[in-house]
Phi, psi and omega in degrees: 000131180287141178268134178295144180274134174300157183301329185267008180260115179299140179290160176298139178240102184295343178291346178282349180290125177198119177258129171283175187298317181297315181293320179299313178299318181296311182295322178295319181292326184274329181266339186078009179261111184265340181279130184300317181293318179294321178296317179301314181295323178296312181296318179297323180296314179292320179303315182299318179294315182293321181291327175292328179287309179217116186278057180288139177304325182293330176287315179298323184269011178061034176300333181287352177263353182262128179275108183268320190298319186284350179267358184269140183302331182283350191299313183298325176295326177294317177298323177297318176302318180298327180278322194252337181265127181299126176059031176299136180249134172249126175250128172251104184267135187069045193284342186054242183276352175090021183296322181289321176298320179294322177299316179298322178293316177303323183274003169121354178287132184300123188299325183285354175254016180257125175251140176228155181205143172203177185298321190228136179297331181303327178297318177294322178295321175298327176297318176298318178295318181298317185262007177055046180240177175225168175300339179278320181278338175225085190272036168293159187256129180247138177233121177273136177165168181265115183295347177275349182268130181302330179294338177264316183207100182271143178282127169228158177296148175302139179292141182251005179204146179296326182288002173289346182261101184264326184267153177294153179295137180290161174294119185298332182289348182262356188288140171241358173210173179271350185301324181294346180253023176300130180079008187240356185269124183282327182214133179237118178259128182220085179251145182052039187239302185298326184289358175281352189234159175287177187299313183292325178289328175297319176296317177303313181294322177299317179295320181293316180292326179300325179289340177279334191289137176296144177282356181294139179303139181095345175297144193214142166251130186208161179170197177205151176195175181294135181225185174239152186282315192247329181207150180289159177158177180289152180219128175242119184227134170279116181234119179052042175085002178238136176275120184251128178252125185220156164258127186235137174271156167260169182305318183290320179289327177295316177296318180299319180300311183293329179284351168271339181280318180257151175294155179304133178087357181280324189223159167249125182250129177232137177213139181213134178264147178225133179280131177230167179239129174230130179058033179076009183240135180278141167207178190251137172250133179259112172263141191205163173208149177231108191245131177291137180264000000 
């Protein structure tokens, strides 16, 4: 049964559907649907169900069809960690349907060492429907919860030594929060995530994620989100028919924030803005990485 849309919820606009070549190849390989029209109808069907469940702008704008992780400069290093570091863990925070985590697995990161998280398990279930998978055929681990809540992710100082980890890593399949893997995550991907929160909550999340990161050199937190070119501040943008209000960092303020989270000499922070166009309007995306030294 279709759910009625609230008056303030923009209706789905199928004209926003557009797969680039990389995404088209990826979705065809993962769904087994080779026909462009059939693939489009399948994606639209899942989108409609998910948008009725939660009317997130990223669902309406087909954000779940764009591969963000593989376009980031830190990505190849993350794949190297998956190949070469024993029991390396990749966390995709704010994963939605899990397209970026799946891309990393396709490219070689061990699936059983992949953690994903978002507010609601239903989003992960829609991902299984979208990619025609099951927990058995795609056994990455999903944890539902609010990353701002200590019961899900408590803030601790970043570990400054490998010998700070005395206990063995827990079985990822048993986790109900992210706290048991503090100091053990080799790579944390956070795209289209930080710009959902105000400035102080972004700082809170940075501190919380820093406590998850392994102290081993090369461990990295990386991602992309809407930014500003010259100075941090609020941003109101009409995107695909919806007015979006965000607090956005610029590269210098983003670097400054992370350098207050980690002690001096612990990390190298890189951030760069790139102009993109959505709905015929230009805005800036901030791509970034925070790498342990």
